[in-house]
C-alpha positions in Angstrom: 0.1 0.0 0.0 1.2 3.4 -0.9 1.9 5.4 2.3 3.7 8.6 1.1 4.5 10.3 -2.3 7.0 13.1 -2.4 7.9 15.0 -5.6 10.4 17.7 -6.3 10.6 19.7 -9.6 8.3 17.5 -11.6 6.6 19.9 -14.1 4.3 22.1 -12.0 5.1 20.3 -8.8 7.9 22.1 -7.1 7.7 20.3 -3.8 4.8 18.2 -2.8 4.5 15.6 -0.1 1.3 13.5 0.1 0.2 11.0 2.6 -2.3 8.4 1.5 -4.5 6.2 3.7 -6.1 2.9 3.2 -9.5 2.9 1.5 -10.6 5.4 -1.1 -8.4 8.5 -1.6 -10.1 11.0 -3.9 -8.2 13.6 -5.9 -10.1 16.6 -7.2 -9.4 20.0 -8.4 -9.9 22.4 -11.3 -9.1 21.3 -14.8 -5.4 21.9 -15.5 -4.5 22.0 -11.8 -2.0 19.2 -12.2 -3.9 16.1 -11.3 -2.5 14.2 -14.3 1.0 15.4 -13.5 0.6 13.8 -10.1 -0.3 10.4 -11.7 2.7 10.8 -14.1 5.0 11.2 -11.2 3.6 8.1 -9.5 4.1 6.3 -12.8 7.8 7.3 -12.6 8.0 5.3 -9.4 6.5 2.3 -11.2 8.9 2.1 -14.0 7.2 4.3 -16.7 9.5 6.1 -19.0 9.9 9.8 -18.3 12.1 12.3 -20.1 13.9 15.4 -19.1 11.1 17.4 -20.4 9.4 16.8 -17.1 12.0 18.7 -15.1 10.6 21.9 -13.9 11.8 25.1 -15.7 15.1 26.6 -14.3 15.8 23.3 -12.4 18.5 20.8 -13.1 16.8 17.6 -11.8 13.5 16.1 -10.7 13.1 13.5 -8.0 10.1 11.4 -7.0 10.1 9.2 -3.7 7.4 6.8 -2.5 7.1 4.9 0.7 5.1 1.7 0.5 3.9 -0.8 3.3 4.5 -4.4 2.3 2.3 -6.0 4.8 0.8 -9.1 3.3 2.5 -8.6 -0.1 4.2 -11.9 -0.3 4.7 -12.1 -4.0 6.3 -8.7 -3.9 8.6 -9.5 -1.0 9.8 -12.6 -2.8 10.5 -10.5 -5.9 12.7 -8.1 -3.7 14.5 -11.0 -2.1 15.3 -12.4 -5.5 16.9 -9.1 -6.5 18.9 -9.1 -3.1 17.1 -6.1 -1.8 16.8 -6.0 2.0 13.3 -5.5 3.5 13.0 -4.1 7.0 9.8 -3.5 9.0 7.7 -4.4 5.8 8.7 -1.0 4.4 9.7 -0.2 0.8 11.3 3.2 -0.3 11.8 3.9 -4.0 13.6 6.9 -5.2 14.1 8.0 -8.7 15.9 11.0 -10.0 16.6 12.4 -13.5 19.0 15.2 -14.2 19.0 17.6 -17.1 21.9 15.8 -18.6 19.7 12.5 -18.7 21.3 10.7 -15.9 18.8 8.3 -14.4 19.2 7.1 -10.8 16.9 4.6 -9.2 17.2 3.5 -5.5 15.1 0.8 -3.9 15.6 0.6 -0.1 19.2 2.0 -0.8 20.1 -0.4 -3.6 20.6 0.8 -7.2 18.3 -1.1 -9.7 17.7 -0.9 -13.4 14.6 0.4 -15.0 13.5 -3.1 -16.0 13.7 -4.3 -12.4 11.7 -1.1 -11.3 9.1 -1.9 -13.9 8.7 -5.5 -12.8 8.3 -4.3 -9.2 5.8 -1.6 -10.4 3.4 -4.3 -11.8 3.3 -5.8 -8.2 2.8 -2.4 -6.4 0.0 -0.5 -8.1 -2.5 -1.1 -11.0 -3.1 2.2 -12.8 -6.3 2.2 -14.7 -7.2 5.1 -17.1 -9.3 5.7 -20.1 -6.7 4.1 -22.4 -6.6 1.0 -20.3 -10.0 0.0 -21.3 -8.7 -1.1 -24.7 -6.3 -3.4 -23.0 -9.3 -5.6 -22.0 -9.6 -6.4 -25.9 -6.1 -8.0 -26.0 -6.1 -11.7 -25.8 -3.1 -12.0 -23.4 -4.8 -9.7 -20.9 -8.0 -11.8 -21.2 -6.0 -14.9 -20.3 -4.3 -13.1 -17.5 -7.7 -12.2 -16.0 -9.0 -15.8 -16.3 -5.9 -17.6 -15.1 -5.2 -15.1 -12.3 -8.7 -15.8 -10.9 -7.8 -19.2 -9.6 -4.3 -20.0 -8.0 -4.8 -23.7 -9.1 -5.0 -22.7 -12.8 -1.7 -20.8 -12.4 -0.1 -24.0 -10.9 -1.5 -26.2 -13.7 -0.4 -23.6 -16.2 3.2 -23.9 -14.8 3.0 -27.8 -15.1 1.7 -27.5 -18.7 4.4 -25.0 -19.5 7.1 -27.5 -18.6 5.6 -30.3 -20.7 5.0 -27.8 -23.6 8.6 -26.7 -23.5 10.0 -30.2 -23.4 7.8 -31.1 -26.4 8.9 -28.0 -28.3 12.6 -28.9 -27.5 12.3 -32.4 -28.8 10.6 -31.1 -32.0 13.5 -28.7 -32.5 16.0 -31.5 -32.1 14.2 -33.5 -34.7 14.2 -30.6 -37.1 17.9 -30.0 -36.6 18.6 -33.7 -37.3 16.4 -33.8 -40.4 18.1 -30.6 -41.7 21.5 -31.9 -41.0 20.7 -35.3 -42.7 20.8 -33.4 -46.1 24.4 -32.8 -45.5 25.3 -36.1 -44.1 26.7 -37.7 -47.2 29.3 -35.0 -47.8 30.2 -34.6 -44.2 30.4 -38.3 -43.6 33.3 -38.6 -46.2 35.0 -35.5 -44.6 34.8 -37.0 -41.1 36.0 -40.4 -42.2 39.0 -38.8 -44.0 39.9 -36.7 -40.9 39.7 -39.8 -38.6 41.8 -41.8 -41.0 44.4 -39.1 -41.3 44.8 -38.8 -37.6 44.7 -42.5 -36.9 47.4 -43.2 -39.6 49.7 -40.9 -37.7 49.5 -43.2 -34.6 50.0 -40.2 -32.2 50.8 -40.6 -28.6 50.1 -38.0 -26.0 53.2 -35.9 -25.1 55.1 -37.2 -28.2 55.5 -33.9 -29.7 57.3 -32.5 -26.7 59.7 -35.6 -26.6 60.4 -35.0 -30.4 61.2 -31.5 -29.9 63.7 -32.2 -27.2 65.4 -34.9 -29.1 65.5 -32.8 -32.3 67.1 -29.9 -30.3 69.6 -32.2 -28.8 70.8 -33.9 -32.0 70.8 -30.7 -33.9 73.3 -29.2 -31.4 75.4 -32.5 -30.9 78.7 -30.7 -31.9 78.2 -28.0 -29.3 77.2 -30.4 -26.6 80.3 -32.6 -27.3 82.4 -29.5 -27.0 80.8 -28.6 -23.6 81.4 -32.2 -22.4 85.1 -32.2 -23.4 85.9 -28.7 -21.9 84.2 -29.6 -18.7 86.0 -33.0 -18.5 89.3 -31.2 -19.0 88.7 -28.7 -16.2 87.8 -31.5 -13.9 90.4 -34.0 -14.8 93.2 -32.1 -16.4 94.7 -32.3 -19.8 95.8 -30.0 -22.6 96.9 -26.7 -21.3 95.8 -27.5 -17.7 98.0 -30.3 -16.6 96.3 -30.3 -13.2 92.4 -30.8 -13.0 90.0 -29.5 -10.3 89.7 -33.0 -9.0 93.4 -33.5 -8.7 93.7 -30.2 -7.0 91.0 -31.0 -4.5 92.7 -34.3 -3.8 95.9 -32.5 -2.9 94.1 -30.0 -0.8 92.3 -32.8 1.0 95.7 -34.6 1.7 97.2 -31.3 3.0 94.3 -30.8 5.4 94.4 -34.3 6.6 98.1 -33.8 7.4 97.3 -30.5 9.1 94.7 -32.1 11.3 97.3 -34.3 13.0 98.7 -31.0 14.5 95.5 -28.9 14.8 92.0 -30.2 14.8 90.3 -26.8 14.1 90.5 -27.3 10.4 88.6 -30.6 10.5 85.4 -29.0 9.4 87.1 -27.5 6.4 88.7 -30.8 5.5 85.1 -32.4 5.5 83.9 -29.8 3.2 86.7 -30.4 0.7 86.1 -34.0 0.9 82.3 -33.5 0.2 83.1 -31.2 -2.8 85.5 -33.8 -4.1 82.9 -36.5 -4.1 80.2 -34.3 -5.7 82.5 -33.1 -8.5 83.8 -36.7 -9.1 80.1 -37.7 -9.5 79.7 -34.9 -12.1 82.8 -36.2 -13.9 81.2 -39.6 -14.0 77.9 -38.3 -15.4 79.6 -36.2 -18.0 81.6 -39.2 -19.3 78.3 -41.4 -19.3 76.5 -38.6 -21.1 79.3 -38.3 -23.6 79.5 -42.1 -24.3 75.7 -42.0 -25.0 76.0 -39.0 -27.3 76.0 -40.5 -30.7 75.2 -38.1 -33.5 73.2 -39.9 -36.2 72.1 -37.8 -39.2 69.7 -40.3 -40.4 68.0 -40.4 -37.0 67.7 -36.6 -37.0 66.1 -36.8 -40.4 63.6 -39.3 -39.1 62.7 -37.2 -36.0 62.3 -34.1 -38.2 60.0 -36.0 -40.7 57.9 -37.2 -37.9 57.6 -33.7 -36.4 56.5 -32.4 -39.8 53.6 -34.9 -39.7 52.6 -33.8 -36.2 53.0 -30.0 -37.2 50.6 -30.5 -40.1 48.0 -32.1 -38.0 48.3 -29.4 -35.3 47.8 -26.7 -37.9 44.7 -28.4 -39.1 43.1 -29.7 -35.9 44.6 -27.9 -33.0 47.3 -26.0 -31.5 48.5 -28.9 -29.4 48.7 -32.6 -29.9 46.2 -33.1 -27.1 43.8 -30.8 -29.1 44.4 -33.0 -32.2 43.5 -36.1 -30.3 40.4 -34.4 -28.8 39.3 -33.4 -32.3 39.6 -37.0 -33.3 37.3 -38.1 -30.4 34.7 -35.5 -31.5 34.9 -36.7 -35.1 34.4 -40.2 -34.0 31.5 -39.3 -31.8 29.8 -37.4 -34.7 30.5 -40.4 -37.1 28.7 -42.6 -34.5 25.7 -40.2 -34.4 25.5 -40.2 -38.1 25.9 -43.9 -38.5 23.1 -44.4 -35.7 20.9 -41.8 -37.4 18.0 -43.9 -38.2 17.9 -45.4 -34.7 18.2 -41.9 -33.1 15.5 -40.6 -35.3 13.2 -43.4 -34.3 13.9 -42.9 -30.6 13.5 -39.2 -30.9 10.1 -39.5 -32.7 8.9 -41.9 -30.0 9.9 -39.4 -27.3 8.1 -36.7 -29.2 4.9 -38.7 -29.4 5.0 -39.4 -25.7 5.8 -35.7 -24.9 2.9 -34.6 -27.2 0.5 -36.9 -25.5 1.7 -35.5 -22.1 0.9 -32.0 -23.4 -2.5 -33.2 -24.4 -3.3 -34.6 -21.1 -2.0 -31.5 -19.2 -3.8 -29.2 -21.7 -7.1 -30.9 -21.0 -6.7 -30.6 -17.3 -6.0 -26.8 -17.9 -9.0 -26.5 -20.1 -11.3 -28.1 -17.5 -10.1 -25.8 -14.8 -10.5 -22.8 -17.1 -14.0 -23.7 -18.0 -15.0 -23.9 -14.4 -13.3 -20.6 -13.6 -14.8 -18.9 -16.7 -18.3 -19.7 -15.7 -17.7 -18.4 -12.2 -15.9 -15.3 -13.4 -18.6 -14.6 -16.1 -21.3 -14.6 -13.4 -19.2 -12.3 -11.2 -18.6 -9.8 -14.0 -22.1 -9.9 -15.1 -23.4 -9.2 -11.6 -21.1 -6.1 -11.5 -22.4 -4.9 -14.8 -26.0 -5.2 -13.5 -24.9 -2.9 -10.6 -23.3 -0.5 -13.1 -26.7 0.3 -14.7 -26.8 -2.4 -17.4 -29.8 -4.6 -16.3 -29.9 -6.4 -19.5 -26.2 -7.0 -19.9 -24.9 -10.6 -20.6 -21.3 -11.5 -20.4 -19.6 -14.8 -21.0 -16.1 -16.1 -21.2 -16.0 -18.9 -23.6 -13.2 -21.3 -24.4 -12.7 -22.8 -27.9 -10.3 -25.5 -28.8 -7.2 -24.7 -30.9 -6.0 -26.9 -33.7 -2.5 -27.0 -32.2 -1.4 -26.4 -28.6 0.3 -23.1 -27.8 2.5 -22.0 -24.9 -0.6 -21.0 -22.9 -2.6 -24.2 -23.6 -5.0 -25.6 -26.2 -7.6 -22.9 -25.7 -8.6 -19.8 -27.6 -10.5 -17.4 -25.2 -13.5 -15.3 -26.4 -15.3 -12.7 -24.3 -18.9 -12.5 -25.5 -21.2 -9.5 -24.6 -24.6 -8.2 -25.2 -25.8 -4.9 -23.7 -29.5 -5.1 -24.6 -32.3 -7.7 -24.4 -32.9 -9.7 -27.5 -29.4 -8.9 -29.0 -27.1 -11.9 -29.8 -23.9 -12.1 -27.8 -20.9 -11.0 -29.8 -17.3 -10.5 -29.1 -16.3 -7.4 -27.2 -14.3 -6.1 -30.2 -17.5 -6.0 -32.3 -20.2 -4.8 -30.1 -18.8 -2.9 -27.1 -18.9 0.9 -27.3 -16.4 3.1 -25.5 -18.7 3.7 -22.5 -19.7 0.1 -22.2 -16.1 -1.0 -22.4 -15.2 1.4 -19.6 -18.0 -0.2 -17.4 -16.8 -3.7 -18.3 -13.3 -2.8 -17.4 -14.5 -1.4 -14.0 -16.6 -4.5 -13.4 -13.4 -6.6 -14.0 -11.4 -4.4 -11.7 -14.1 -4.8 -9.0 -14.0 -8.5 -9.3 -10.1 -8.6 -9.4 -10.0 -6.4 -6.2 -11.6 -9.3 -4.2 -8.8 -11.6 -5.1 -6.2 -11.8 -2.3 -3.2 -12.0 -4.7 -4.1 -8.9 -6.7 -2.0 -5.7 -6.2 -2.6 -3.8 -2.9 -3.3 -0.4 -4.6 -5.3 0.7 -7.6 -5.5 4.0 -9.3 -8.5 5.2 -11.3 -7.5 8.0 -13.6 -10.7 9.9 -14.7 -12.5 6.8 -15.8 -15.7 8.6 -15.2 -15.3 10.8 -18.3 -18.5 11.0 -20.3 -20.9 9.6 -17.6 -23.4 11.2 -15.3 -26.6 10.7 -13.4 -27.5 7.3 -12.3 -24.6 5.6 -14.2 -22.2 8.0 -12.3 -23.8 6.8 -9.0 -23.3 3.2 -9.9 -19.7 3.7 -11.0 -19.0 5.5 -7.7 -20.5 2.5 -5.7 -18.3 0.1 -7.6 -15.1 2.2 -6.9 -16.1 2.4 -3.3 -16.6 -1.4 -3.3 -13.1 -1.9 -4.7 -11.8 0.3 -1.9 -13.1 -2.1 0.7 -10.6 -4.6 -0.6 -7.7 -2.5 -1.9 -6.3 1.1 -1.4 -7.6 3.1 -4.2 -6.5 6.5 -5.6 -9.1 8.1 -7.8 -9.0 11.3 -9.9 -12.5 12.4 -10.6 -14.7 15.3 -11.5 -18.0 13.8 -10.3 -19.4 14.5 -6.9 -21.1 11.1 -6.7 -17.5 9.6 -6.6 -16.0 12.3 -4.5 -18.5 11.8 -1.7 -17.4 8.2 -1.2 -13.9 9.3 -0.2 -12.2 8.0 3.0 -9.7 10.9 2.4 -10.2 13.8 0.0 -7.2 15.6 -1.5 -7.5 18.8 -3.3 -5.2 19.8 -6.1 -4.7 23.5 -7.0 -2.3 25.7 -8.7 -1.2 29.2 -8.2 1.1 31.7 -9.9 3.5 33.8 -7.8 6.5 35.9 -9.0 5.8 34.7 -12.7 6.0 31.0 -11.6 3.2 28.4 -11.6 3.1 25.7 -8.9 0.8 23.0 -8.0 -0.1 22.2 -4.2 -1.9 19.2 -2.8 -3.6 19.2 0.6 -6.1 17.0 2.5 -9.4 18.7 3.0 -11.2 19.0 6.3 -14.7 17.8 6.6 -16.0 21.3 6.0 -13.7 21.9 3.1 -14.8 18.5 1.7 -18.6 19.5 1.8 -17.7 22.8 0.0 -15.7 20.9 -2.7 -18.5 18.4 -3.3 -21.0 21.2 -3.5 -18.8 23.1 -5.9 -18.4 20.0 -8.1 -22.1 19.5 -8.1 -23.4 23.1 -8.7 -20.3 25.0 -10.1 -18.8 28.2 -8.8 -21.9 29.4 -7.0 -22.2 27.4 -3.9 -25.5 27.9 -2.1 -27.0 26.6 1.1 -29.1 24.2 -0.8 -26.0 22.8 -2.7 -24.3 22.5 0.7 -27.1 20.6 2.1 -27.1 18.3 -0.9 -23.5 17.7 -0.5 -23.9 16.8 3.2 -26.7 14.4 2.3 -24.6 12.8 -0.5 -21.7 12.2 2.0 -24.1 10.7 4.7 -25.6 8.3 2.1 -22.1 7.4 0.9 -21.2 6.4 4.5 -24.2 4.2 4.7 -23.4 2.6 1.4 -19.7 2.0 2.3 -20.7 0.5 5.7 -23.0 -2.0 3.9 -20.0 -2.9 1.6 -17.6 -3.5 4.6 -20.3 -5.6 6.4 -20.8 -7.7 3.2 -17.1 -8.2 3.0 -16.8 -9.2 6.7 -19.7 -11.7 6.2 -18.0 -13.1 3.2 -14.7 -13.5 5.2 -16.5 -15.3 8.0 -18.3 -17.5 5.6 
């Protein structure tokens, strides 16, 4: 439920803060005072697109902030939790600001969100119904939403059906893909077999390329390696220009230190270090000689290794950067070959699965149709009852389901709303027979029925839906709006005193010009001010004692009518 709406620099609204209550909140004022601007500012909070043109003249930004109570709004709370938005004390604060440069900031309980998230949230917060929304009732998707939303069990069944339908569609898509691919199978089969043969004939081994690269590097530099071995051996063991090698020198040092130790033990540790060095270098000498003995340069072997490496390089250029990638490609080729070779068997299995899935769709669709037919009868009676209360005593309204040739994402049903306004007339579709005024009353009847549903949004806005009506019809419309307000919070902009007298809170919107600037103000009327406003709405500028008495009588009668609505709801709840 909307608690507070605060607006800064939004068109004529320089700074306005409005507190709304439960029940029926009526907004009245002279034409052009800014009532529609107020609804536009509320729409900004619900995710409607607004432009920088709404920013008040000589201002750099506009801001709208709304505070909502989330008590009992379980679906909305779940939505917020899914967006990782904290909810404390069942309160929701939404702030939206737009700057002259076009920067758009949206905060929800202190968290930045996108316009798409705000729009999704807005659908769960407030239902705004204006003159243009009447036409929405003619759209098939909205008609289905009305019917399916009237029974939670239908929504559950629709979810079950949707899973079956999605599975069936996916299997059909797989079959289509396979059938389309089969046209290219002959040519592709030859290519895959050739690739598999080429890789298989190479008889590759994992890691083989790295070993070959190492061996080729070694054989290609055999002469340098031999030189390094010879030079190192000379330094270790002596020879050439170095008659004494490192090993022989260490041996002599070791002997000298052993002799010295007989006279002074302080050099014993040094002797051990020399001895360890001698042993380690002697091991190096042995390793060098063994490596040199194994070093056998073979030009033919190098040619063989390089030829083998050429084979691997060609395969790597074709099928992968590494040898492992080439082998992985071969596995994929072999898997695809198996699929192609098993094509007929796979198609048969897939067609069987499609048959079973379609049968499951048929069964679930039949369940959905049965539930919808029952709900359609109940909903038709409820809407027709409201139409009678809206001054259409001969109205007939029926929601009819017709079978589709092929199941769709929302079932196997086509939905038709049939309507007749006058006795003796054949019922026809809304699109063909409903006039603008009749469509408006049908839409209001629908809203009245929806309001009694626990899972509908907590707040509704009626934006001048009373345009073009008066007299007895106006009184009936007023009573329906008052009935809606028994179940939901209602914000209603109206020019009719019959509706205004039903208010639980009456807000007056006015504008004034000061210092060359026009601003709009909103204030809650006292009881006396409210009587004066209703009298003005009924009689015009000249408010007389008689018009004031008439306004008081209208308010008293409205209280009696609203009291009866509330008692009726309480009895229904107890029942």
